[in-house]
C-alpha positions as CSV (number, residue, x, y, z in Angstrom):
1,M,-119.2,103.6,-185.2
2,K,-122.5,105.7,-185.3
3,N,-122.3,109.4,-184.6
4,H,-125.1,110.2,-182.1
5,N,-124.1,113.9,-182.1
6,V,-126.4,114.6,-184.9
7,L,-129.5,113.8,-182.8
8,I,-128.7,116.7,-180.5
9,P,-130.1,119.4,-182.5
10,V,-133.3,117.3,-183.4
11,V,-134.0,116.6,-179.8
12,A,-133.5,120.2,-179.0
13,F,-135.8,121.2,-181.6
14,L,-138.5,118.8,-180.4
15,F,-138.4,120.2,-177.1
16,S,-138.5,123.8,-178.0
17,C,-141.7,122.8,-180.1
18,Q,-143.3,121.3,-177.2
19,A,-142.4,124.2,-174.7
20,F,-144.2,126.3,-177.4
21,A,-147.2,124.2,-177.8
22,Q,-148.4,124.5,-174.1
23,T,-151.6,123.0,-173.1
24,Y,-154.0,124.6,-170.6
25,D,-156.6,122.4,-169.1
26,I,-159.8,124.0,-168.4
27,R,-159.9,122.1,-164.9
28,D,-157.2,124.0,-163.8
29,F,-159.5,127.3,-164.2
30,R,-162.3,126.0,-161.9
31,V,-164.7,124.6,-164.4
32,K,-167.6,122.2,-163.1
33,T,-169.5,119.4,-164.8
34,D,-172.7,120.8,-163.1
35,S,-175.5,121.7,-165.4
36,T,-176.4,124.5,-163.2
37,F,-173.0,126.2,-163.6
38,L,-172.0,128.3,-166.3
39,N,-168.4,127.8,-167.4
40,T,-167.9,130.7,-169.8
41,K,-165.5,132.7,-167.8
42,A,-163.5,130.0,-166.8
43,I,-163.1,128.8,-170.4
44,Q,-162.6,132.2,-171.7
45,A,-159.7,132.6,-169.0
46,A,-158.0,129.6,-170.3
47,I,-158.0,130.9,-173.8
48,N,-156.9,134.2,-172.8
49,Q,-153.9,132.9,-170.9
50,C,-153.1,130.5,-173.6
51,Y,-153.1,133.5,-175.9
52,S,-151.0,135.8,-173.8
53,K,-148.3,133.0,-173.3
54,G,-148.0,132.8,-176.9
55,G,-150.5,130.1,-177.9
56,G,-151.0,126.4,-177.8
57,E,-154.1,124.3,-176.8
58,V,-156.9,124.7,-174.6
59,L,-157.9,121.1,-173.3
60,V,-161.6,120.1,-172.6
61,P,-161.4,116.8,-170.8
62,A,-164.0,114.1,-170.8
63,G,-167.3,115.6,-169.2
64,T,-170.2,117.9,-170.0
65,Y,-169.4,121.6,-169.6
66,Y,-172.2,124.2,-170.1
67,T,-171.0,127.5,-171.5
68,G,-172.2,130.7,-173.5
69,T,-170.3,132.4,-176.1
70,I,-166.7,132.0,-176.0
71,F,-164.0,133.7,-178.4
72,L,-161.0,132.0,-179.8
73,K,-158.0,133.9,-180.4
74,S,-154.7,133.8,-182.6
75,N,-152.6,130.6,-182.0
76,V,-155.2,129.1,-179.7
77,Y,-156.7,125.6,-180.6
78,L,-159.7,124.4,-178.5
79,H,-159.1,120.6,-178.2
80,L,-162.1,118.6,-177.3
81,S,-161.1,115.2,-175.7
82,A,-162.9,112.2,-176.3
83,G,-165.9,112.1,-174.1
84,A,-165.9,116.0,-173.7
85,V,-169.1,117.6,-174.6
86,L,-169.1,121.5,-174.7
87,Q,-172.7,122.3,-174.2
88,G,-174.2,125.5,-175.2
89,S,-176.3,127.4,-172.8
90,Y,-180.1,127.2,-173.0
91,N,-180.4,130.8,-171.7
92,P,-180.5,133.7,-174.7
93,A,-178.7,136.0,-172.3
94,N,-175.4,134.1,-172.5
95,Y,-175.0,134.8,-176.2
96,P,-174.2,138.4,-176.6
97,E,-174.5,140.2,-179.9
98,H,-171.0,140.3,-181.3
99,N,-170.7,143.5,-183.5
100,I,-169.5,142.7,-187.2
101,L,-170.6,145.7,-188.9
102,S,-167.2,146.7,-189.9
103,A,-166.7,143.6,-191.8
104,K,-169.6,144.5,-194.2
105,K,-171.0,141.2,-194.6
106,F,-174.4,141.0,-196.1
107,G,-177.1,139.3,-194.5
108,T,-178.4,136.1,-195.7
109,I,-181.3,134.6,-193.5
110,T,-183.4,137.7,-193.8
111,H,-182.6,138.4,-197.3
112,N,-182.8,142.1,-196.8
113,G,-179.5,143.4,-198.8
114,L,-178.3,145.1,-195.7
115,Y,-175.0,144.6,-193.7
116,L,-175.1,142.5,-190.6
117,D,-174.7,144.6,-187.4
118,Y,-173.9,141.4,-185.5
119,M,-173.6,137.8,-184.8
120,K,-174.4,135.2,-182.1
121,A,-172.5,132.2,-181.6
122,L,-171.5,129.5,-179.3
123,V,-167.7,129.7,-180.6
124,I,-166.4,132.9,-182.2
125,A,-163.2,133.9,-183.8
126,D,-163.0,137.2,-185.1
127,G,-159.7,138.3,-187.1
128,A,-157.8,135.5,-185.4
129,N,-154.9,133.4,-187.1
130,H,-153.8,130.0,-186.5
131,T,-156.7,128.7,-184.5
132,G,-159.4,126.2,-184.6
133,I,-161.2,123.4,-182.9
134,I,-159.8,119.7,-182.9
135,G,-160.2,116.5,-181.0
136,L,-162.6,113.7,-180.8
137,G,-165.2,115.4,-178.6
138,T,-168.5,117.4,-179.1
139,L,-169.6,120.9,-179.6
140,K,-173.3,120.8,-178.8
141,G,-175.5,123.7,-179.5
142,P,-178.7,124.9,-177.6
143,G,-181.0,124.6,-180.8
144,E,-183.6,122.4,-179.1
145,G,-184.1,124.9,-176.4
146,K,-187.6,126.5,-176.0
147,A,-186.2,129.8,-176.0
148,F,-184.5,129.3,-179.5
149,Q,-187.6,128.1,-181.2
150,L,-188.4,131.2,-183.2
151,G,-189.4,129.9,-186.5
152,L,-188.2,129.9,-190.2
153,N,-185.9,132.8,-191.2
154,K,-185.7,134.3,-187.7
155,D,-182.6,136.0,-186.4
156,G,-181.2,136.0,-183.1
157,K,-180.5,132.4,-182.8
158,P,-176.8,131.4,-182.2
159,K,-174.7,129.5,-184.7
160,N,-172.5,126.7,-183.1
161,I,-169.4,128.0,-184.8
162,F,-168.6,131.5,-186.6
163,F,-165.3,132.2,-187.8
164,I,-164.7,135.6,-189.6
165,G,-161.9,137.4,-191.1
166,C,-159.6,134.6,-189.9
167,Q,-156.8,133.0,-191.5
168,D,-155.1,129.3,-191.1
169,V,-158.2,127.7,-189.7
170,L,-158.5,124.1,-188.6
171,L,-161.5,122.1,-187.7
172,E,-160.7,118.4,-187.5
173,G,-162.2,115.3,-185.8
174,I,-165.0,116.8,-183.8
175,S,-168.7,116.2,-183.7
176,I,-170.9,119.4,-184.1
177,L,-174.5,119.1,-183.0
178,N,-177.9,120.7,-182.4
179,S,-177.3,124.1,-183.6
180,A,-179.9,126.8,-183.3
181,Q,-179.2,128.3,-186.6
182,V,-176.5,127.8,-189.2
183,T,-174.0,125.0,-187.7
184,V,-170.6,126.2,-188.8
185,S,-170.1,129.3,-190.6
186,I,-166.7,130.4,-192.2
187,S,-166.9,133.8,-193.2
188,G,-164.3,135.9,-195.1
189,C,-161.6,133.6,-194.1
190,E,-158.4,132.3,-195.8
191,R,-156.4,129.0,-195.8
192,V,-159.0,126.9,-193.9
193,T,-159.1,123.1,-193.4
194,I,-162.0,121.0,-192.3
195,N,-161.2,117.3,-192.1
196,K,-163.5,114.3,-190.5
197,I,-166.0,116.4,-188.8
198,Y,-169.4,115.0,-188.0
199,L,-172.1,117.4,-188.2
200,R,-175.8,116.9,-187.2
201,S,-178.4,119.6,-186.7
202,W,-181.9,118.7,-186.5
203,V,-183.7,120.6,-184.0
204,N,-184.3,124.1,-185.3
205,W,-185.0,125.9,-188.6
206,N,-182.3,127.4,-190.9
207,C,-179.7,124.9,-189.8
208,D,-177.4,124.8,-192.7
209,G,-174.4,122.1,-192.2
210,L,-171.4,124.0,-193.3
211,D,-171.3,127.4,-194.8
212,I,-168.2,128.4,-196.6
213,D,-167.4,132.0,-197.7
214,G,-163.5,131.8,-198.0
215,K,-160.3,131.5,-200.1
216,D,-158.0,128.7,-200.1
217,V,-160.1,126.1,-198.5
218,I,-160.1,122.1,-198.1
219,I,-162.8,120.2,-196.9
220,S,-162.5,116.4,-196.7
221,N,-163.9,113.2,-195.2
222,C,-166.9,114.9,-193.4
223,R,-170.4,113.5,-192.6
224,I,-173.2,116.3,-192.6
225,D,-176.6,115.6,-191.5
226,S,-178.6,119.0,-191.6
227,E,-182.2,120.4,-191.7
228,D,-181.2,123.1,-194.3
229,D,-178.5,122.9,-197.0
230,A,-175.7,120.5,-196.1
231,L,-172.7,122.1,-197.8
232,C,-173.4,125.8,-198.8
233,F,-170.8,128.1,-200.4
234,K,-171.4,131.8,-199.9
235,S,-170.4,135.2,-201.4
236,E,-171.3,137.7,-199.0
237,Y,-168.7,140.5,-199.4
238,L,-168.4,143.0,-202.2
239,D,-164.6,142.7,-202.6
240,K,-164.0,139.1,-201.8
241,F,-164.6,135.9,-204.0
242,C,-165.4,132.6,-202.5
243,E,-162.6,130.7,-204.4
244,N,-159.8,128.1,-204.8
245,I,-161.9,125.4,-202.7
246,T,-161.6,121.5,-202.8
247,V,-164.0,119.3,-201.3
248,T,-163.8,115.5,-201.4
249,N,-165.0,112.2,-199.8
250,C,-168.1,113.7,-197.9
251,V,-171.3,112.3,-197.1
252,L,-174.2,115.1,-197.4
253,S,-177.7,114.6,-196.1
254,S,-180.4,117.2,-196.0
255,I,-184.1,117.9,-196.8
256,C,-183.1,121.1,-198.7
257,N,-180.2,121.1,-200.8
258,G,-177.2,118.8,-200.9
259,I,-174.4,121.0,-202.6
260,K,-175.3,124.6,-203.1
261,F,-173.4,127.7,-204.4
262,G,-175.7,130.7,-202.8
263,T,-178.0,131.9,-202.3
264,G,-175.6,135.0,-201.5
265,S,-173.5,135.5,-204.3
266,R,-172.2,139.2,-204.3
267,T,-168.8,138.9,-205.5
268,G,-169.2,135.4,-206.7
269,F,-167.4,131.9,-206.9
270,R,-164.6,130.7,-208.8
271,N,-162.2,127.8,-208.9
272,I,-164.1,125.3,-206.9
273,T,-163.9,121.5,-207.3
274,V,-166.3,119.0,-205.5
275,S,-165.8,115.4,-206.0
276,N,-166.6,112.0,-204.7
277,C,-169.5,112.8,-202.6
278,V,-172.9,111.1,-201.6
279,I,-176.0,113.1,-201.4
280,K,-178.9,111.7,-199.5
281,K,-182.0,112.7,-197.7
282,G,-181.8,113.6,-194.0
283,S,-182.3,111.4,-191.0
284,V,-185.3,113.3,-189.9
285,N,-188.8,113.5,-191.7
286,G,-189.7,117.0,-190.6
287,Y,-189.2,120.7,-190.9
288,R,-188.9,121.4,-194.4
289,H,-191.1,118.5,-195.5
290,W,-193.1,120.8,-197.7
291,P,-196.5,119.3,-198.7
292,M,-196.4,118.0,-202.2
293,P,-199.2,116.5,-204.4
294,P,-198.6,112.7,-205.3
295,N,-199.0,113.6,-209.0
296,I,-195.6,115.7,-208.6
297,V,-193.7,113.7,-206.3
298,Y,-193.4,110.0,-205.7
299,T,-194.3,108.9,-202.1
300,P,-194.8,112.6,-200.9
301,E,-195.2,111.4,-197.3
302,E,-191.5,110.6,-197.4
303,T,-188.9,113.2,-197.0
304,S,-186.6,114.0,-199.9
305,V,-183.6,116.2,-200.9
306,N,-184.8,119.4,-202.7
307,T,-182.3,119.5,-205.1
308,G,-178.8,117.5,-205.3
309,I,-176.7,120.4,-207.1
310,V,-177.6,123.9,-207.1
311,I,-175.4,126.7,-208.5
312,L,-176.7,130.1,-208.1
313,G,-175.5,133.8,-209.3
314,V,-178.4,135.9,-208.4
315,D,-176.7,139.0,-206.4
316,G,-174.5,140.5,-209.3
317,G,-171.3,138.3,-208.8
318,V,-169.3,136.2,-211.3
319,V,-169.7,132.4,-211.1
320,E,-167.1,130.6,-213.0
321,N,-164.7,127.5,-213.3
322,I,-166.8,125.2,-211.1
323,N,-166.1,121.6,-211.4
324,I,-168.6,118.9,-209.8
325,S,-167.5,115.2,-210.4
326,D,-168.3,111.8,-209.2
327,I,-171.7,112.3,-207.1
328,I,-174.3,109.8,-206.3
329,M,-177.4,111.4,-205.0
330,T,-180.6,109.7,-204.1
331,D,-184.1,110.8,-202.9
332,V,-183.7,114.0,-204.8
333,L,-186.8,116.2,-206.0
334,S,-184.5,117.2,-209.0
335,P,-181.0,116.6,-209.5
336,I,-179.6,119.9,-210.7
337,F,-180.7,123.7,-210.6
338,I,-178.6,126.1,-212.3
339,R,-179.8,129.7,-212.3
340,V,-178.8,133.2,-213.2
341,G,-181.1,135.6,-211.3
342,K,-181.1,139.3,-210.3
343,R,-182.3,139.4,-206.6
344,F,-179.7,142.0,-206.3
345,L,-177.4,143.7,-208.9
346,N,-173.8,144.6,-208.4
347,P,-172.4,148.1,-207.7
348,D,-172.3,148.7,-211.6
349,K,-176.0,147.9,-211.7
350,K,-175.4,144.7,-213.7
351,P,-176.8,141.2,-213.0
352,S,-174.6,138.1,-212.2
353,V,-172.6,136.3,-214.8
354,M,-172.3,132.5,-215.0
355,R,-169.7,130.7,-217.1
356,H,-167.4,127.6,-217.4
357,I,-169.4,125.1,-215.3
358,N,-168.4,121.3,-215.6
359,I,-170.5,118.7,-214.0
360,Q,-169.6,114.9,-214.7
361,N,-170.0,111.3,-213.6
362,I,-173.4,111.9,-211.6
363,R,-175.8,109.0,-210.7
364,A,-179.0,110.6,-209.6
365,E,-182.2,108.8,-208.5
366,T,-185.1,111.5,-208.5
367,R,-188.4,111.5,-206.5
368,S,-190.4,114.0,-208.7
369,V,-191.4,115.3,-212.1
370,I,-189.4,118.4,-211.7
371,P,-186.7,118.2,-214.2
372,T,-183.0,119.5,-214.1
373,I,-183.0,123.2,-214.7
374,I,-180.5,125.3,-216.3
375,A,-181.3,128.8,-216.7
376,G,-179.8,132.1,-217.2
377,L,-181.4,135.7,-217.9
378,E,-182.2,137.0,-221.3
379,E,-179.6,139.9,-220.6
380,S,-177.2,137.4,-218.9
381,P,-177.3,134.0,-220.2
382,A,-175.6,131.1,-218.6
383,E,-172.6,130.1,-220.9
384,D,-170.3,127.3,-221.2
385,I,-172.0,124.6,-219.4
386,R,-170.9,121.1,-219.8
387,L,-172.6,117.8,-218.3
388,A,-170.9,114.4,-219.1
389,N,-171.7,110.8,-218.1
390,I,-175.1,111.6,-216.4
391,R,-177.5,108.9,-215.3
392,I,-181.0,109.8,-214.1
393,T,-183.9,107.7,-213.0
394,V,-187.3,109.3,-212.8
395,P,-189.9,107.4,-210.8
396,K,-193.0,109.2,-212.1
397,G,-194.3,110.6,-215.3
398,V,-196.9,113.1,-216.6
399,S,-199.9,111.7,-218.2
400,T,-201.4,113.4,-221.1
401,D,-204.7,114.2,-219.2
402,S,-202.5,115.7,-216.4
403,L,-200.5,117.7,-218.9
404,K,-203.6,119.9,-219.7
405,T,-203.1,121.2,-216.1
406,F,-199.7,122.5,-216.8
407,P,-199.3,126.3,-217.7
408,A,-198.9,127.3,-221.4
409,I,-196.6,130.0,-220.3
410,I,-193.8,129.2,-217.6
411,R,-193.4,132.4,-215.3
412,E,-189.9,133.4,-214.6
413,D,-189.5,135.1,-211.1
414,V,-186.0,136.8,-211.5
415,K,-186.0,138.8,-208.5
416,G,-187.7,136.3,-205.9
417,Y,-185.8,133.9,-203.8
418,P,-184.4,131.4,-206.4
419,E,-185.3,127.8,-205.8
420,N,-186.2,124.9,-208.3
421,R,-189.9,124.9,-207.1
422,L,-190.3,128.5,-206.7
423,T,-188.6,130.1,-209.7
424,F,-190.4,128.3,-212.3
425,G,-193.0,126.2,-210.5
426,T,-193.3,122.4,-210.3
427,K,-195.2,122.0,-213.5
428,L,-192.4,122.4,-216.2
429,P,-192.8,121.3,-220.1
430,A,-189.8,119.0,-219.9
431,S,-189.4,115.7,-218.3
432,A,-185.7,115.7,-218.2
433,F,-183.9,119.2,-218.8
434,Y,-185.4,122.4,-218.8
435,I,-183.1,124.8,-220.5
436,R,-183.6,128.6,-220.7
437,H,-181.5,131.7,-221.7
438,V,-178.3,129.4,-222.3
439,N,-175.4,129.9,-224.7
440,G,-172.9,127.1,-225.0
441,L,-174.3,123.8,-223.4
442,V,-173.0,120.3,-224.2
443,L,-174.7,117.3,-222.6
444,D,-172.5,114.2,-223.4
445,D,-173.4,110.7,-222.5
446,V,-176.7,111.2,-220.7
447,T,-179.2,108.4,-220.1
448,V,-182.5,109.2,-218.6
449,T,-184.6,106.3,-217.4
450,Y,-188.3,106.4,-216.4
451,N,-190.4,104.1,-214.3
452,E,-193.5,105.5,-215.9
453,S,-194.3,107.1,-219.4
454,D,-194.0,110.9,-219.5
455,A,-196.2,112.8,-222.1
456,R,-193.8,115.7,-222.1
457,P,-190.7,116.0,-224.4
458,A,-187.5,115.1,-222.5
459,F,-185.9,118.5,-223.5
460,Y,-187.5,122.1,-223.6
461,V,-185.1,124.6,-224.9
462,D,-186.2,128.4,-225.0
463,D,-183.7,131.2,-226.0
464,A,-180.7,129.0,-226.3
465,R,-177.8,129.0,-228.6
466,G,-175.0,126.5,-229.4
467,I,-176.6,123.6,-227.7
468,K,-175.0,120.0,-228.4
469,L,-176.7,116.7,-227.1
470,K,-174.3,113.9,-227.8
471,N,-174.9,110.2,-226.9
472,V,-178.0,111.0,-225.1
473,F,-180.5,108.2,-224.4
474,I,-184.3,108.9,-223.3
475,G,-185.1,105.5,-221.6
476,D,-183.8,102.8,-224.4
477,K,-184.2,105.3,-227.5
478,K,-181.6,107.6,-228.9
479,M,-182.1,111.3,-228.6
480,A,-183.6,112.6,-231.9
481,K,-185.0,115.9,-233.3
482,T,-188.7,114.9,-232.7
483,D,-191.4,116.7,-230.9
484,A,-191.7,113.9,-228.6
485,M,-188.1,114.3,-227.5
486,L,-187.3,118.0,-228.0
487,V,-189.1,121.2,-228.1
488,Q,-187.1,124.3,-229.0
489,K,-188.4,127.9,-229.0
490,N,-186.4,131.0,-230.2
491,S,-183.4,128.9,-230.3
492,E,-180.4,128.4,-232.7
493,R,-177.7,125.8,-233.4
494,I,-179.4,122.8,-231.6
495,E,-177.4,119.6,-232.6
496,V,-178.2,116.1,-231.7
497,L,-175.2,113.9,-232.2
498,N,-175.3,110.1,-231.8
């Protein structure tokens, strides 16, 4: 005979959980699916009541609901049902300036090195714990609105989602569309999970997909299609690392950069792993389609990803223990850009430090003659970099006659905005890897395949020490210490091992 009494405590526990996890339907707060009606007060009332009663879910049922800025609170989750659209108002007056000066967060859009006074967003959570947005519905920004068409690098446009100083954040299942600026910004937060979101922002400038400045973060199974950087790690505080992060199984589309660390890099990045992702060009051929000549870019009339993987330390922080693996990238101008610069210095008046970078199992189809760039500073070289199992195809080559137009001395903009095309220009003296101010670099099992011959050497190494090129193939030829394959200046201990 079975004893059923053991079920009583379990059932009681389940009922107590259900009682705590209360649901507040916004229809009970007199919302309307009328495009002329603003639901901000009603939705905020539902959030406030949920919060005051101990937390739970605020349910947005199927339908389209126009709203201005709403503020999430601790223990409150916004649940967007299938068919629900939370539509951002097209009136700028409905996005108040939310003061964040006390957080001491540095600005990134205007690159002015000052703390941000305020932030505008459709959904804001400030200092909240156990909160997020879940469901199968849609959060749609007002980015296509005429009032928000302010141009490149202009402040005043609302983000779709802005979480600052929060803990235990969850974004799951939702679609996030048409932001007027950065689509999702996680800033100074801890214990964040982002899973199965679909993000698309193609109606305005500066529309990064997912910006992450946090600690203990898991990102998985996401599809991001954005006008600006698809997945962008930020470090915008002087006392907080962007650290302890895993990213896996994501499709990242952009016409800027696929995976980017920076530009904001104040304290720095550490202990971050990105794996099993696809990087490809964005779905729209516009906005950042910079005019590029056909001698630099293959089919320049088509859009491309600027750079597949970008790792920057340019604001005085430390960048270390970064692991990126199993990445397929297509239509990239150049595959990888690793850079130490000194746009800003740290409080000790020292530049950034970069070390312990591991990138492996990469398949890259490029679109230009711009090579992979790995460059530190003379006073702070990039250290301990390893690239392994790398396959790169290059569609274009530089002819001997065209090479005459390349500069004899490569400029180095250490304080300007760091980008592959801007820092060193588009005419570099290497067809595969340009290496400068680097100590300790291993390239192991690397093959570069060309569709056209290139008059440049595959490798150009300047002010570097301890470089190992193991099992490197240029086309169908093994790497050799010949001028046709390798040029080295002011460098020591350059080894070619086959």
